[in-house]
N, C-alpha and C positions, 0 to 999 in steps of 0.2 A: 153621214157627214155631218160636221158641227161648225156652222158659220156665225160669225158675230157679224152685227151690225152698229155702227158706232157715229153720230151724228147727232149734235144738240138742235138741230133744225126738224122740228115737228111734222112739217109737211113732208120733208125729204125721208124722214123716218119711217111713217106708216105706209108712202108710195113705195118705198125701196123693199121694206118687208113685204109686203103684198106681192111685189114682182117677184122676190128670192123664192118664196114659196110657191107660186105658179110654175116658176121653171125648174124648181127641185123638191117638188113634193114630199120625198122622202126626209130629207135634211131637217136637222134641228137649228132653227134660228134664233139666237139671244141677241135683244137689241139692248142698246144702252145709250144715253143722252150725254154721258160725259167720259171722258177718258179714264182718268182712275178707277173708276168702277169696273171699266171694262177690263183694265191690266191686273186688277185683284183676281177677277174671275178668271182670267187666263193664266194665272199663276197656280189656279186648282185646277183647271180643265185644260185638256189640250184640243186647241183649236185648228181646223183645216181650212176655213176662207174666212178672211176678214175684210168686210166692206167698209171703208174708212172715209170719213169726211176730211179733208185737209183742214178745212179752218174749223177748229173745235176750241174753245175756252180752256186755259189751264195747262192743256197737253194737245199739241196740234195732231193731226191725224198722222203725218211723216213719222213725227217723234213716237208716237206709240205704236206704229208699224215696226219700227228698231227695235222697239222692248219687246213686242210679240215676236220677232223673228229672233232675239236673242233667246226667248223661252222655246220655242220651237222652230228651228230653221228652215222646217219644210213646209210651213204655213204660207199660203196663198194670199198676198194682201193686193185687194183692188180698191185705188183710190176713187173718190168721187169729188170732183171740184168744179167750179165754176172761172178758173183762172187757168188757161193754156200752159202757163208756166210751170204750175206744179206737177204737170205732167212729166216735164223732164226730170224734174227731181223724183219723182216715183220710179222713175226707169233706172236713175242711178242705184236707188235701193233695191233692185231686181225686183220690182213688184211684178204679179201676175199681170194686171192690166190697169186701165184706168178709164173712168166715165165722167164725160163731162154732165154737169147738171144744166136742166132737170134729167134726172136718169130716165131711160126709157127701158121699154121690156127687151127690144132687141139687143141694146148693150147688155143688161145683165143676161138674157141668154148667152150670147156669144161669149161673155168673160168665164161663165161657169163651164161651158164647154171646152174652153180651151185653157185651163187651168197648167200655170208652170208646173207643180207639183201634183201629181194625178194621185199619188198615193202616200199623202203626207203623214200618214199617221205608222208607215213602214219603212223603215231604215233598211240596214243591213240584215237584220236578224227577224225571226219571227217574233221573238219576245223581245218586248222594249221596256224597260225599267225606267220610272219618271221620278227620280227623288228630288228635284229642284222645285220646291213648292209643295204641293200636298203628294203624298208617296202614292202612286198607283203602277199597275202592271197591265201592259197592251201586248196582246196576241194577235196577230195578223191585223193590226189595228184597231182592234176594239179592247174596251177597258175590261180586265177580267174580273166576273162577278163572284163575290166571295159570302156565303151564308152568315158566318160568324166574323165579327170583326177582329177579332183577337188572331183566328187564322190568317188574315191578311198583315197583322201587324208582327208575325212569327216570320213570314216572308220578307217584309221590310226589314225584320232585324238582320235577317242572315244575309241581304243585300248590303246592309250597312257594314257588315264586318268582313265584307269584299273577299270572301271565299274562306274565311279562318271556319275550322270545324266550332261550331258552338254547341255545347252540352246543354243538357236538360236542366241542369242547374243553372247556368246562366241564362238561358231563356227566362226560367221562372223569376230569378231576381231582378231581372230587367222588368218583366212585364208586371209584376205584381208585387215585387218587393217583399215576397212571403217566402216561407221555408219549403224547402224541396218535395218533403213529404206530402204536406196537406193539397199541393197543386199537381202531383205526380200523375194522377189518373186523368185529370183534366186535360194536362199536357199531351198525353197518350192520345186521347180523342182528338184534339185539334191537330196533332200530328198527322194521322190517319185521313182526316178531312181533308188537311193539306194535299198530302199524297194522292188522294181521290179527285181532287179540284184538277191536279196537274196531269194527271193521269187521262182523265177525262178530255181535256185539251190537247193531247198529243205533247205535253213539253215535261214529262215527270223527269228528263234527263238535266233539267237546270238544278236539281239538287242532289248533292252527294252526301249519302247517307252513312254514318259509323255507329257501331254499338253507342247508345247513349249520347248522339250528338249528329248535328246537321251542318252542311255548309252550302253556300250557292257555289255551282259550277260558272265562275265569271267568264269563261270561254263560251258559254251558250247562251249568254244574253247580250244584248245591248243596254248599254245604262249611261246616262248623262252623268252621274258622278263620276265612273271610271275614266270616261273618256276625257272630261274635263280633268281630272286629276293626272292624267298621264299626258295631256298635249298642251294643258294650259291655256296660253292666249290662240293658239292654234286649233283650238276645239271647238265644233260645230254648237256646242253647246255653252250656254254662259250662266255662270252662277251669279245671282243678283242678291244674295242675302237670304234666301228662303229656302229652308232644306226639310223635308220629311215634316212638314207645319203640325200634323196630327199627334206627333209621338213627343212626349218631353223626354224622355230618354236620347233622344237624337240630337239634343242641346250640345252634346260634349264635341260630336263630329262637326256641327253647326258652326261652334268655336274655332275649331281646326279649319275648318274651309273660310271662314274670316279672316284667319290670319294667313293662309296662303294668297288668299285676294288682294291684302294689303301688301305684302311682301310683291306680287305681281306688279302692282301699280307704282310702288317705289321703285323697281328696278328699270 
């Protein structure tokens, strides 16, 4: 479980971080003293629980919470406040909980036991592809580890191509901008590495292979991109202008998504 803690109050930050670790010793707790930094990190990492101070300069916790929910609809938002009126606003945002400051151990323990979304990393499918922000693939809620970065990039390209069979030549031209012959053997090794990783995790069926090409089986995964393109404003995911940030070749789809977003805003 990954837990964010965001407050500019040093005393509250230190105390709450300590209480969270006491109550959830197996969790990864990441603390921030400002909202923009937390939001930037959330665009790259999937967050399960966020403890947010409602009063933070630049961007208050209620606004930050809405952004976090846009990035991950299953995130559990727990607000910390010294103003009881904020508790009502927190519930309107369908927060998981609200704690009055000073935060106490019993309150933290209770909120962590009664999370609104207990399986925030698992949606409809065993496999979730995150494309908004940095690309990542989750299997049963856990980020899939890749030995080679190019293996992961090949998978990202297949997901970007939305089920279309992508030839070896197209993969080489996209990833290396090189002639096919010089990289053919390397690509063969990477394809085998990808197959081994997927097979070892019991998800080999997400790839459809043909002679000299591969494609993603779009009906075997859940993907924020696919859901948003299909449902637009009704999607549980929200495109915020970031798409597969690690890869320069993703700029073409990035521009297409921007145009769709602008059209949605004008309609």
